[in-house]
DORONU-868059 format. One record per residue (C-alpha): residue number from 1; residue in one letter; x, y, z. Coordinates in pm, whole numbers, padded with zeros to 5 digits, always signed. Example, Ala and Ser with C-alpha at 12.3 -4.5 7.8 and 13.67 -1.06 7.14 Angstrom:
<rs>
R   num   residu       c1       c2       c3
R     1        a   +01230   -00450   +00780
R     2        s   +01367   -00106   +00714
</rs>
This chain:
<rs>
R   num   residu       c1       c2       c3
R     1        x   +11755   +09298   +08104
R     2        x   +11811   +09500   +07790
R     3        x   +11506   +09493   +07568
R     4        x   +11266   +09375   +07840
R     5        x   +11017   +09652   +07918
R     6        x   +10979   +09774   +08275
R     7        x   +10608   +09695   +08252
R     8        x   +10673   +09329   +08173
R     9        x   +10950   +09294   +08432
R    10        x   +10735   +09462   +08699
R    11        x   +10447   +09228   +08620
R    12        x   +10666   +08918   +08643
R    13        x   +10846   +09014   +08965
R    14        x   +10531   +09139   +09139
R    15        x   +10341   +08815   +09077
R    16        x   +10367   +08523   +09326
R    17        x   +10676   +08310   +09248
R    18        x   +10479   +07990   +09191
R    19        x   +10339   +08145   +08873
R    20        x   +10663   +08310   +08757
R    21        x   +10783   +08036   +08521
R    22        x   +10446   +08002   +08346
R    23        x   +10415   +08380   +08304
R    24        x   +10772   +08405   +08174
R    25        x   +10713   +08121   +07926
R    26        x   +10398   +08295   +07803
R    27        x   +10592   +08619   +07751
R    28        x   +10864   +08428   +07562
R    29        x   +10602   +08266   +07340
R    30        x   +10442   +08604   +07270
R    31        x   +10778   +08756   +07173
R    32        x   +10853   +08465   +06940
R    33        x   +10508   +08491   +06783
R    34        x   +10579   +08858   +06717
R    35        x   +10908   +08761   +06550
R    36        x   +11124   +08926   +06818
R    37        x   +11366   +08643   +06893
R    38        x   +11614   +08877   +07065
R    39        x   +11348   +08986   +07313
R    40        x   +11245   +08625   +07373
R    41        x   +11608   +08544   +07456
R    42        x   +11630   +08834   +07703
R    43        x   +11305   +08733   +07872
R    44        x   +11438   +08379   +07910
R    45        x   +11729   +08518   +08114
R    46        x   +11493   +08640   +08387
R    47        x   +11523   +08420   +08695
R    48        x   +11249   +08317   +08935
R    49        x   +11275   +08496   +09273
R    50        x   +11255   +08325   +09611
R    51        x   +10960   +08403   +09835
R    52        x   +11168   +08649   +10041
R    53        x   +11302   +08823   +09729
R    54        x   +10946   +08844   +09592
R    55        x   +10831   +09016   +09912
R    56        x   +11112   +09273   +09885
R    57        x   +11031   +09328   +09516
R    58        x   +10668   +09386   +09610
R    59        x   +10780   +09662   +09844
R    60        x   +10985   +09829   +09571
R    61        x   +10704   +09801   +09314
R    62        x   +10400   +09869   +09535
R    63        x   +10546   +10091   +09810
R    64        x   +10827   +10280   +09631
R    65        x   +10786   +10586   +09854
R    66        x   +10862   +10381   +10168
R    67        x   +11163   +10215   +10004
R    68        x   +11294   +10554   +09888
R    69        x   +11266   +10684   +10244
R    70        x   +11464   +10384   +10367
R    71        x   +11741   +10445   +10111
R    72        x   +11753   +10813   +10208
R    73        x   +11775   +10713   +10574
R    74        x   +12062   +10475   +10488
R    75        x   +12265   +10765   +10347
R    76        x   +12206   +10972   +10660
R    77        x   +12311   +10677   +10878
R    78        x   +12633   +10621   +10687
R    79        x   +12714   +10992   +10712
R    80        x   +12651   +10990   +11088
R    81        x   +12869   +10681   +11127
R    82        x   +13157   +10829   +10930
R    83        x   +13146   +11154   +11122
R    84        x   +13088   +10982   +11458
R    85        x   +12785   +11199   +11540
R    86        x   +12652   +11001   +11835
R    87        x   +12329   +11194   +11897
R    88        x   +12229   +11186   +11529
R    89        x   +12323   +10819   +11506
R    90        x   +12097   +10727   +11799
R    91        x   +11804   +10918   +11653
R    92        x   +11858   +10773   +11306
R    93        x   +11888   +10422   +11450
R    94        x   +11546   +10464   +11609
R    95        x   +11409   +10580   +11274
R    96        x   +11578   +10283   +11105
R    97        x   +11407   +10031   +11333
R    98        x   +11069   +10195   +11278
R    99        x   +11118   +10210   +10899
R   100        x   +11224   +09845   +10872
R   101        x   +10935   +09730   +11092
R   102        x   +10687   +09928   +10881
R   103        x   +10826   +09779   +10558
R   104        x   +10813   +09424   +10695
R   105        x   +10449   +09477   +10795
R   106        x   +10374   +09619   +10449
R   107        x   +10541   +09319   +10283
R   108        x   +10311   +09088   +10476
R   109        x   +10001   +09286   +10374
R   110        x   +10108   +09301   +10009
R   111        x   +10170   +08926   +10000
R   112        x   +09817   +08855   +10123
R   113        x   +09674   +09100   +09868
R   114        x   +09872   +08940   +09585
R   115        x   +09794   +08582   +09691
R   116        x   +09491   +08539   +09926
R   117        x   +09586   +08173   +09976
R   118        x   +09926   +08255   +10125
R   119        x   +09983   +08168   +10492
R   120        x   +10116   +08486   +10660
R   121        x   +10270   +08280   +10939
R   122        x   +10495   +08098   +10692
R   123        x   +10631   +08405   +10513
R   124        x   +11011   +08446   +10550
R   125        x   +10982   +08791   +10706
R   126        x   +11315   +08752   +10886
R   127        x   +11488   +08729   +10545
R   128        x   +11299   +09037   +10430
R   129        x   +11419   +09227   +10736
R   130        x   +11778   +09106   +10679
R   131        x   +11766   +09232   +10318
R   132        x   +11631   +09571   +10425
R   133        x   +11902   +09593   +10691
R   134        x   +12165   +09509   +10429
R   135        x   +12031   +09790   +10211
R   136        x   +12087   +10029   +10501
R   137        x   +12453   +09933   +10515
R   138        x   +12544   +09876   +10150
R   139        x   +12487   +10123   +09864
R   140        x   +12485   +09847   +09601
R   141        x   +12217   +09651   +09786
R   142        x   +12012   +09970   +09820
R   143        x   +12032   +10018   +09444
R   144        x   +11915   +09661   +09379
R   145        x   +11632   +09709   +09626
R   146        x   +11502   +10016   +09441
R   147        x   +11487   +09824   +09110
R   148        x   +11253   +09554   +09244
R   149        x   +11434   +09277   +09058
R   150        x   +11591   +09069   +09339
R   151        x   +11594   +08693   +09288
R   152        x   +11722   +08605   +09636
R   153        x   +11745   +08779   +09974
R   154        x   +12064   +08958   +10078
R   155        x   +12245   +08927   +10409
R   156        x   +12505   +09185   +10507
R   157        x   +12809   +09023   +10666
R   158        x   +12920   +09336   +10850
R   159        x   +12737   +09583   +11071
R   160        x   +12731   +09930   +10920
R   161        x   +13037   +10113   +10800
R   162        x   +13347   +10074   +11011
R   163        x   +13445   +10422   +11135
R   164        x   +13787   +10538   +11028
R   165        x   +14024   +10545   +11324
R   166        x   +14133   +10885   +11446
R   167        x   +14510   +10917   +11412
R   168        x   +14683   +11078   +11706
R   169        x   +15012   +11263   +11666
R   170        x   +15283   +11224   +11922
R   171        x   +15395   +11575   +12019
R   172        x   +15601   +11654   +12322
R   173        x   +15578   +11299   +12451
R   174        x   +15193   +11310   +12485
R   175        x   +14934   +11167   +12249
R   176        x   +14692   +11441   +12149
R   177        x   +14427   +11458   +11877
R   178        x   +14543   +11687   +11597
R   179        x   +14380   +11809   +11277
R   180        x   +14619   +11841   +10984
R   181        x   +14539   +12141   +10765
R   182        x   +14570   +12100   +10388
R   183        x   +14892   +12222   +10236
R   184        x   +14895   +12568   +10082
R   185        x   +14999   +12570   +09715
R   186        x   +15361   +12675   +09679
R   187        x   +15437   +12636   +10051
R   188        x   +15696   +12401   +10192
R   189        x   +15543   +12069   +10296
R   190        x   +15535   +12022   +10674
R   191        x   +15741   +11759   +10846
R   192        x   +15577   +11419   +10835
R   193        x   +15405   +11371   +11174
R   194        x   +15472   +11062   +11380
R   195        x   +15166   +10836   +11409
R   196        x   +15084   +10656   +11733
R   197        x   +15043   +10313   +11571
R   198        x   +14960   +10144   +11902
R   199        x   +14667   +10380   +11959
R   200        x   +14539   +10318   +11609
R   201        x   +14557   +09945   +11662
R   202        x   +14375   +09974   +11994
R   203        x   +14095   +10168   +11826
R   204        x   +14074   +09916   +11543
R   205        x   +14054   +09631   +11794
R   206        x   +13784   +09813   +11990
R   207        x   +13587   +09876   +11669
R   208        x   +13619   +09510   +11570
R   209        x   +13499   +09396   +11915
R   210        x   +13203   +09634   +11897
R   211        x   +13119   +09505   +11550
R   212        x   +13123   +09141   +11666
R   213        x   +12908   +09229   +11966
R   214        x   +12659   +09410   +11743
R   215        x   +12647   +09116   +11500
R   216        x   +12579   +08878   +11789
R   217        x   +12298   +09108   +11908
R   218        x   +12155   +09110   +11556
R   219        x   +12162   +08730   +11537
R   220        x   +11981   +08704   +11872
R   221        x   +11725   +08960   +11759
R   222        x   +11660   +08769   +11435
R   223        x   +11623   +08443   +11630
R   224        x   +11383   +08610   +11873
R   225        x   +11180   +08744   +11582
R   226        x   +11165   +08398   +11426
R   227        x   +11033   +08261   +11757
R   228        x   +10774   +08538   +11761
R   229        x   +10666   +08454   +11406
R   230        x   +10628   +08086   +11500
R   231        x   +10425   +08171   +11811
R   232        x   +10206   +08408   +11610
R   233        x   +10150   +08139   +11348
R   234        x   +10046   +07889   +11616
R   235        x   +09805   +08138   +11774
R   236        x   +09656   +08226   +11436
R   237        x   +09601   +07855   +11366
R   238        x   +09430   +07815   +11704
R   239        x   +09212   +08120   +11636
R   240        x   +09117   +07978   +11295
R   241        x   +09018   +07645   +11457
R   242        x   +08809   +07825   +11720
R   243        x   +08637   +08031   +11451
R   244        x   +08562   +07712   +11257
R   245        x   +08415   +07546   +11568
R   246        x   +08211   +07858   +11644
R   247        x   +08068   +07860   +11291
R   248        x   +07977   +07491   +11326
R   249        x   +07811   +07554   +11664
R   250        x   +07614   +07848   +11522
R   251        x   +07490   +07631   +11234
R   252        x   +07387   +07357   +11478
R   253        x   +07208   +07612   +11700
R   254        x   +07024   +07746   +11395
R   255        x   +06909   +07393   +11303
R   256        x   +06789   +07330   +11657
R   257        x   +06593   +07657   +11661
R   258        x   +06421   +07555   +11338
R   259        x   +06344   +07212   +11485
R   260        x   +06199   +07374   +11799
R   261        x   +05973   +07600   +11594
R   262        x   +05854   +07303   +11389
R   263        x   +05781   +07112   +11711
R   264        x   +05593   +07409   +11852
R   265        x   +05380   +07428   +11538
R   266        x   +05311   +07053   +11559
R   267        x   +05203   +07083   +11925
R   268        x   +04972   +07373   +11841
R   269        x   +04814   +07173   +11556
R   270        x   +04772   +06867   +11781
R   271        x   +04606   +07079   +12049
R   272        x   +04365   +07220   +11793
R   273        x   +04278   +06871   +11669
R   274        x   +04229   +06750   +12026
R   275        x   +04005   +07047   +12101
R   276        x   +03798   +06983   +11792
R   277        x   +03764   +06613   +11879
R   278        x   +03667   +06692   +12237
R   279        x   +03403   +06937   +12121
R   280        x   +03260   +06675   +11884
R   281        x   +03240   +06418   +12164
R   282        x   +03064   +06665   +12393
R   283        x   +02815   +06744   +12118
R   284        x   +02737   +06375   +12072
R   285        x   +02689   +06326   +12448
R   286        x   +02451   +06619   +12466
R   287        x   +02242   +06484   +12184
</rs>
């Protein structure tokens, strides 16, 4: 997007997607009117984002501090995975879930602020969560997330970084974990150690099985979330209908109260007229 100012790009990608094309065309027309045909050409290259991508862009543009915290957390997670620090990984995983949940909730709030007519129940929040999860696992996705220029959501095919297998050296007939010290300059290189290939393959197979299990768990979690979103949407629709019926009932009650007061005033007036007539009759009889 060389030549396109950050201000213009931010404005286009923060606006609801249904108005993206019209806003882009207006910017192109303005650039042409100013005689900047090169800029008009660059603006024309900007592509309309999907709803899910728009929600993620809103987070990057309106809640950059939360997105930056997520990217920082992603680096800590990858480091803990590489170094197999179990305790840190568990704690960071808890933080990851909380951070993603907070960002998804923020995306929903920002969407309603940007477009009051949007139906929160129909927002593709599962795709937003998948993109945020991908950013936790992939540095490139994290970089795209920070820019706020996504045009479609991202799904990470793997599940975190695959830990490097620990190579075990066969010494004295037993497989033991060994750390190989770096060679000293000028010293004779040590004999090439024998690698227990079978052990390495077992660890790779175990890691692959764990990855597939984790991916299956993720798919079930996403499906469960989608069910929750559908149920929430149904309940919100029911609440809206009840609120509409309540408002109608309150209006009808107000009309009936007004009618009752009018009837009470009419009765009072009739009683006064009757009293006056009765008094007149009694006066005539007495005369």
